[in-house]
N, C-alpha and C positions, 0 to 999 in steps of 0.2 A: 043776165047778170053774170053767168059763168064766163061767157066770151069776153065780157068787159074786164073781169079780173085777170084773165089770162093775158089779154092785151096789155093791161097795166103792168104786169110782172115782166113781160118781154121788153116793154119800154124802159123799165128801171134797169134790167140787165144790160141792155144796149147802152144805156146812159153811163153805168159804172165801167163797162168795158171800154167805152170811148174815152172816159176820164182817165183811166189807167194808161191807155195808149198815149194820150196827149202828155201825161206826166213823164212817161219814159222818153218820149221824143224831146221834151223840154230838158230833161236831165242830160241826155246825150248831147244836145246842142250846148248846154252849159259847160260840159267838160270837154268839148271839142274832140270827141273820139268816135270812131266808126265801130260797128258791131264786131265781136270776136267770132271768127269762123271756127267753131268747135270741131267740125268734121275733118278739117285739114290740119288742125292744131297750129295754125298760123295766126299771129296776132297783128291787128291792124295798127297803122301809124297813129300816134298821139300828136295832135296838132296843138302847139303852144307857141305863144309869142315870147320874145326874149324877156319882156317885162314880167310875164307870168312865170317863166322859168326862174328868174331871179327872185320873185316873191315867194316861190315855193322852197327856196334854199337849195336848189339842185345845181351842182357844179359839173364840170367836165373833166374827165380823166383821159389822158392819151396813153394808150398801151405802149410800153417801152420794151427795149431789149431786156430779157429776163436772165441773162447769163450770170449776173452777179447776185441773184437771189440766194440767200443763205438757208432759208427754210425755217423749220420749227426748232426751237431751243429745247435741249434736254440735258439732264445731268448724267454723266457716265462715270463708271469706276474703271480706272486703268488696270488692266490685268496682264500677266505674262503671256506671251504667245508660245504655247507648248509645241507648235509645229517646228520651230527652229530654235532649239536650245536644249538644256539638260535640267532635269528635275530630280531632286533627291528627297525621298519620303521617309517618314518615321513609321515603322511598323509596331512600335511600342511607345508608351509614354516615357519621355526622358526629360532631363534637366540640363541646361547649358552650364558648363563649368569653366569654360575658357573660350575666348574669342580671338581670332587672328585677322579676320577680314570684316569689312563693313559693306553695306549695300552701295553699289555704284563703283566699287573697286574692280579692277581686272585681276583675273586669276588664271593660272595655267593648270592643265590637267595634273592631278596628283598633289597639288599644293594644299597645305593645311588651311582650313577655313574656321573650324571651331572644335571644341571638345565637349562631349556629352556623357552623361552617366545616369544609371538607374539600377535598382536591384534586379529588375527583369532582364536588363541588358547584360549584367554580370552573370546571371544564371544562364543566359543563352550562350555566353562565351564559354562558361564551364561545360555546358552540354556539348559544345563544339569540340572542345579538347577531349572530353570523354569519348565522344563518338569517333573522333579521329584515331584515338588509341585503340579502340575496339576494332575499327576498320583495318588498321595495320595488322593486328593479330589475325583477323578473319582473312585478310588478303594472303598472309603467309600460309595459313591452313589451306586455303583454296589452291595455292601454288603447289603445295606438297601433295594434296589429294589428286590434283591433276596428273602429277607424275606417277602416283600409285595406280591411278586408273590406266595410264598408258602401259604400266608394267603388268596389269591384270591382277593386282593385289586386292583392289576394292571394286565394288560394283558401280555402275553408272548412277544408280539411285543415291548411293552414299556420297558420290562426288557432287551431285546436284544440290544436296543439302548444304554443303559448305559454300558452293557457288552462290546459291540464293541468299545465304546469310551475309556474304560479303557484299552483294549488290544492294541488299536492303540497307546496310550501314552506309554504303556509298551514296544512296539516294537521300538518306537522312542528313548526312554530312553536307551534301550539296544544297539541300534546302536551308540549312542553317547558314551556310556561307552566303546564299542569296539574300537572306535577311540582313546580313551585315552590309552587303553590296548596295542594297536599296538605300541604306542610311548614308552611304558614301564611305564606309569603314572598310579598310583592307583587312580581311580576316586573318591574313598571314602576318600582319604587323599592325595590330589594332590599338595599341596603347600609346597614349600621349602623356603629358606631364601630370594631369589631374584626372583624366578619364579616357574615354575612347575617342580617338582622333578621327575627325571627319575631314576627308579630302575632296577636292573638286573632281567631279566625274568628267569634266571637259573644260576646255579653255574658253574664256569669254568674259563678259561683264556680269557681276553679281546683281541680280534684280531683286531677289528675296533672300534674306539671311537673318538669323536670330539677331536681336538688337542689344541684348544685355545678358550678363552673367546672372544665373539664377532663373532665367526664363524657362517656363514649362512648355514643352512641345507635346501636344496631344497625339495619341496614336493615330496612324493613317492620315497624316497631315503633310502636304508638300511644304517643307520648311527651308529648302534651299533651291533657288532657281538661277540658272546661268544662261544668259543670252549669248548666242554666238557673236564673235567680234564684228562680222559683216552684216548683222541683222539689227535693224532699227524698228522692226514691227512690234506693235503691242496690240492687245485686244481692248476694245471699249465695250463694257457690258452696260446696256441701257435698259432701264425699267420703263416700259411704255404703258401708260394708262389706257384702258379700253376705249375711252373717248377719243384717243389719238391714234388708233390703229391705222387709219387711212394715211397718216402722216409718216409712217415708218414701214417701208416694204423692202423686200430683198432686192438688192441692186441699187437702192437709193444712195445718193452721194452724201458724204459726211464732210462738214466744213468746220474750221476753227473760228474763233471770235473775230478774226480779221477777214473772214469770207474766203479763205484759201481752202481748196479741196484737199483733204488729207486721207481719204479712204472711202470705202463703200460698206453698206450693210450686207454682211455675208449670210446671216441666218436669223430666223425668227422662230421662237418657240411656239408650238401650237397649244401649250398648256397654260392656263391662267392661274396665277398665284392668287388663291382666294383670300389670303390675308391682306394683300395690298391691292387686289383687283387690277393687276398689271400682268404683262407678258414680258419675256426677256428677249432682247435683240442684241446681236453681237456684230461689231464692226472691226475689221482689221485695218489698222492705220499705220502709216509711217511718219513718226514724229519724234525727233530726238529730245524734245523738251518735256515729254511726258515721263512720269515716273510711276512705277507699279504701286498701286495702293491709293493713289491720290484720286480725288473727285474733280472732274473738269466739266466745263460747259461746252457743249458742241451743238452743231446745227445739222439737221437732216432734211434733205430735199430730194424729190424725184427729178429725173432729167426731164426738162420741158421740151417735148418734140416740136417738129415744125408746124404742126396743126394746133398746138396748145399755147396758151398764154397765161400770165399771172395777173389776176385782178384783185385789187383790195376788197376787203369784205363789204365795204359800203358801195360797191359797184355791181352787186348782184343780190337777188332776193328770191325767195320761194313764192310761187304763185300756183295754187292747186298742186298738181303733181310735177310741175316744171320748176326749173331754176331759170330765172330771167335776168338778162342784162338789157340795157336800153341804148341802142346805137344812136348817136347824134346824126340827124338828117335835116334836110331843109324844113324849117318851120316846125321843129319838134323832135320827137324820138320814135324809133322803131323798136318795139319789144321783140327780142329774139330768145328762144330757149337755148340753154347751154348745158353741157355735162360737167359736173364737178369731178375732176380726176383725183385731186389731192387737196386737203385743207392744211394751211400753214398758219403761223401766228400772224393774224391780221390780214391774211390774203388766201387765195385759193388758185390752184391750177385748173383752168377750165378749157373746154374744147367745144367748137361748134359756133353757129351763128355768124360764120364768116369773119370771126375775130382774128386780127393779125397785128403785128407791130405797126403803130401809127393810127390804128382805129381809135376814134373818140367815142366814149360812152358816158352815160350819166353817172354822177358820183354824189352820194348823200341824198337824204330825203326820198329814197326810192319808195318808201311806204306811201307817200303822197301820189306818186305815179301809179302805184299799184291800186290805190283808192280810186283814181280816175278810171282805170281799167275796169274796176268792179261795178261802176255805174251807180246802183242804188246804195252802195256802201258795203256790199258783201265782198270782203277782201279775198275770198277764195281759199285762204289757208293762213297758217301762222306766219308771221314775218320772221326774217332772219335777224331782226333787231336793228335795221338801219333806220 
């Protein structure tokens, strides 16, 4: 009896094993696919008739020249390029009391731009006058003590006291004068019709300037910026979402809405803004039509090298740990793994698989081709949404 039961169990096991094997063979024949060689990570050809390809809704895409690809769209704030120009800052909070020039106008060095006023600025000017008067007295005392020291009337220590007093007042006076110079105010001729006269620190085109009388200018704010006459460069400050970091890298090209290249990404911040979950990227561009302060739409794209091509998003899909595209071959498709170098709006820059301009690949319904590869319906991984 024992031997009979064991023999019966073995017979049942062989029966189910044989049944499973036959089922796998039948499914493989049904989907026209050969086994996947996992050890070499090479995928076998998918055999399909034209009628089957059409029924699955799979189209064909021919890889084209990618030189006109604009890349991913972003909004950017146009800012002044501090490398080539002049910036005048407010070291105190002031109010605009008169305007002579507007943004976009040309100015010459020393030409009046605006008048500003505040109690703190008036007190600073009074302090400058007081310090200058004291400095003149200290300078005269130092000159006389130096002569008395030469004659031997006073000691070196006594002379040093007057010398140090004079230099202390000189330093204080120069510090106050520098505060006026930062504003663009000539400390030797500071007064205008209604307040302190702000003059251009250099010749060029006004990019930033107060817009109206009565406008408050906070302390430590760049309130006047002048671009040099021969400089058309501006900065584009781009906020990049974390999900788009692969789309904006240093050295990537920047395009306008017509697809014309206007500059490159010069720097990318390594710090994430926790409030917006973005990082800051800066591009220097040459574009006469941009005005400082406006928000413009630009496009960013990496340079597509000789071994890389641009594929629409419905021409590649994730399968396990690989990204696949399907080359059109005789009687079907050949799955090949590719590397995603850069994601763009509706497309990606990919490399590998022997892809080049003119190569034909499957487009759309790739999830069905992926299902064919999976055999029993295990699709290997999440789809890219095709």
